[in-house]
Wavefront OBJ file of the C-alpha trace (Angstrom):
o trace
v -12.725 -20.481 13.010
v -13.241 -20.770 9.298
v -11.278 -17.760 8.007
v -12.837 -17.900 4.587
v -16.181 -16.834 5.930
v -15.230 -13.634 7.726
v -17.830 -11.246 9.126
v -17.917 -8.264 6.787
v -20.717 -6.348 8.472
v -18.410 -3.547 9.667
v -19.014 -0.032 8.525
v -16.667 0.417 5.580
v -17.546 4.111 5.186
v -16.030 4.878 8.605
v -12.658 3.135 8.131
v -9.641 5.405 7.972
v -6.549 4.252 6.025
v -3.133 5.670 5.383
v -1.571 5.602 1.907
v 2.175 6.067 2.011
v 4.014 6.713 -1.230
v 7.616 7.245 -2.222
v 8.345 10.574 -3.910
v 10.757 9.143 -6.408
v 8.946 8.579 -9.679
v 5.880 10.247 -8.234
v 4.250 10.654 -11.653
v 4.123 6.868 -11.830
v 3.710 5.933 -8.156
v 0.698 8.239 -7.618
v -1.186 6.332 -10.305
v -1.412 3.647 -7.636
v -3.258 6.018 -5.408
v -5.652 6.859 -8.261
v -6.524 3.214 -8.775
v -6.710 2.658 -5.035
v -9.241 5.511 -4.517
v -11.468 4.339 -7.332
v -11.590 0.732 -6.110
v -11.889 1.918 -2.475
v -15.011 3.938 -3.202
v -16.509 1.109 -5.268
v -16.115 -1.135 -2.245
v -18.099 1.278 -0.013
v -15.290 3.159 1.641
v -15.032 6.934 1.891
v -11.991 8.169 -0.129
v -11.973 11.282 2.096
v -10.734 9.015 4.903
v -7.542 8.182 3.069
v -4.628 10.050 4.605
v -1.882 10.414 1.966
v 1.662 10.612 3.250
v 4.656 11.248 0.937
v 8.084 10.042 1.938
v 11.370 10.704 0.155
v 11.900 7.210 -1.176
v 10.768 3.623 -0.767
v 13.377 3.016 1.966
v 11.597 5.439 4.254
v 8.170 3.767 3.958
v 8.510 1.128 6.747
v 9.325 3.638 9.510
v 6.391 5.892 8.515
v 4.110 2.840 8.354
v 5.122 1.795 11.879
v 4.696 5.308 13.265
v 1.222 5.551 11.701
v 0.185 2.016 12.798
v 1.127 2.796 16.354
v -1.304 5.695 16.479
v -4.298 3.310 16.348
v -6.092 5.579 13.889
v -5.827 3.312 10.816
v -7.655 0.166 9.844
v -4.917 -0.492 7.294
v -1.881 1.052 5.724
v -1.241 0.881 1.985
v 2.187 1.603 0.509
v 3.377 2.369 -2.990
v 6.820 2.877 -4.498
v 9.002 2.083 -7.421
v 12.497 0.816 -6.743
v 14.567 0.865 -9.930
v 18.083 -0.178 -10.778
v 19.969 3.127 -11.002
v 23.200 1.329 -11.746
v 24.884 2.518 -8.467
v 23.420 0.132 -5.859
v 21.652 -3.171 -5.787
v 18.047 -2.115 -5.935
v 16.876 -5.591 -5.004
v 18.457 -5.140 -1.573
v 16.475 -1.926 -1.049
v 13.257 -3.574 -2.206
v 13.858 -6.526 0.132
v 14.518 -4.203 3.101
v 11.261 -2.362 2.409
v 9.104 -5.454 2.042
v 10.680 -7.132 5.130
v 10.282 -3.905 7.079
v 6.578 -3.627 6.142
v 5.925 -7.276 7.112
v 7.558 -6.668 10.475
v 5.383 -3.564 11.036
v 2.193 -5.476 10.570
v 3.317 -8.362 12.694
v 4.293 -5.974 15.534
v 1.271 -3.666 15.340
v -1.484 -6.031 14.126
v -2.489 -3.392 11.584
v -2.677 -4.663 8.032
v 0.139 -3.172 5.933
v -0.155 -3.794 2.230
v 2.327 -3.058 -0.456
v 2.565 -2.094 -4.103
v 6.288 -1.310 -3.853
v 7.468 -2.707 -7.156
v 10.952 -3.556 -8.414
v 10.982 -4.032 -12.156
v 13.923 -5.891 -13.630
v 14.339 -3.423 -16.456
v 13.092 0.115 -16.092
v 14.116 2.939 -18.375
v 13.078 6.606 -18.262
v 11.824 6.634 -21.831
v 8.182 7.345 -22.714
v 7.190 3.780 -23.368
v 8.119 2.546 -19.958
v 6.691 5.607 -18.287
v 3.329 4.952 -20.021
v 3.421 1.213 -19.275
v 4.182 1.664 -15.549
v 1.607 4.454 -15.127
v -1.088 2.078 -16.372
v 0.363 -0.813 -14.316
v 0.334 1.202 -11.150
v -3.346 2.019 -11.630
v -4.071 -1.680 -11.733
v -1.791 -2.316 -8.727
v -3.703 0.355 -6.796
v -7.032 -1.391 -7.564
v -5.478 -4.690 -6.349
v -4.125 -2.961 -3.267
v -7.566 -1.662 -2.338
v -9.125 -5.128 -2.803
v -6.436 -6.610 -0.569
v -6.876 -3.898 2.053
v -10.625 -4.513 2.108
v -10.080 -8.198 2.649
v -7.374 -7.656 5.318
v -9.485 -5.209 7.252
v -12.443 -7.517 7.243
v -10.339 -10.476 8.393
v -8.512 -8.497 11.083
v -11.745 -7.018 12.508
v -13.402 -10.469 12.470
v -10.433 -12.034 14.308
v -10.312 -9.225 16.922
v -14.067 -9.578 17.504
v -13.899 -13.343 18.188
l 1 2 3 4 5 6 7 8 9 10 11 12 13 14 15 16 17 18 19 20 21 22 23 24 25 26 27 28 29 30 31 32 33 34 35 36 37 38 39 40 41 42 43 44 45 46 47 48 49 50 51 52 53 54 55 56 57 58 59 60 61 62 63 64 65 66 67 68 69 70 71 72 73 74 75 76 77 78 79 80 81 82 83 84 85 86 87 88 89 90 91 92 93 94 95 96 97 98 99 100 101 102 103 104 105 106 107 108 109 110 111 112 113 114 115 116 117 118 119 120 121 122 123 124 125 126 127 128 129 130 131 132 133 134 135 136 137 138 139 140 141 142 143 144 145 146 147 148 149 150 151 152 153 154 155 156 157 158 159 160 161
């Protein structure tokens, strides 16, 4: 099957998705949801069918993604978080665990799991970084919605064949 020409005739307006976000740095991370919703609606999906789930931190995202995927209610699961270097632990290990966990969830459940869990090399709490990352997360949310759209189309086409 030529995977570049997927059947995209499914009803986008009826597809339910989950959007999981970490609560740490919520003022930044929730900008991803804002970008996601805008792009989602532009692509013909109903933003009212986005179930938003807050978890304490990024580390908790994979378990919730798996629990939600196993329900069979979601066409895709989008995830957003910001893992920063707090100087106490190696944040790159946390980020790697989250990304690896999310990949495992989609492989086990066959539900697309998409991520905008970001790990900047240098993040500071000052206003300049706050402003930059808020804008950046809006853009990442738009990209996340585009990726979710493509993943849903491809997954449905493969299941139909």
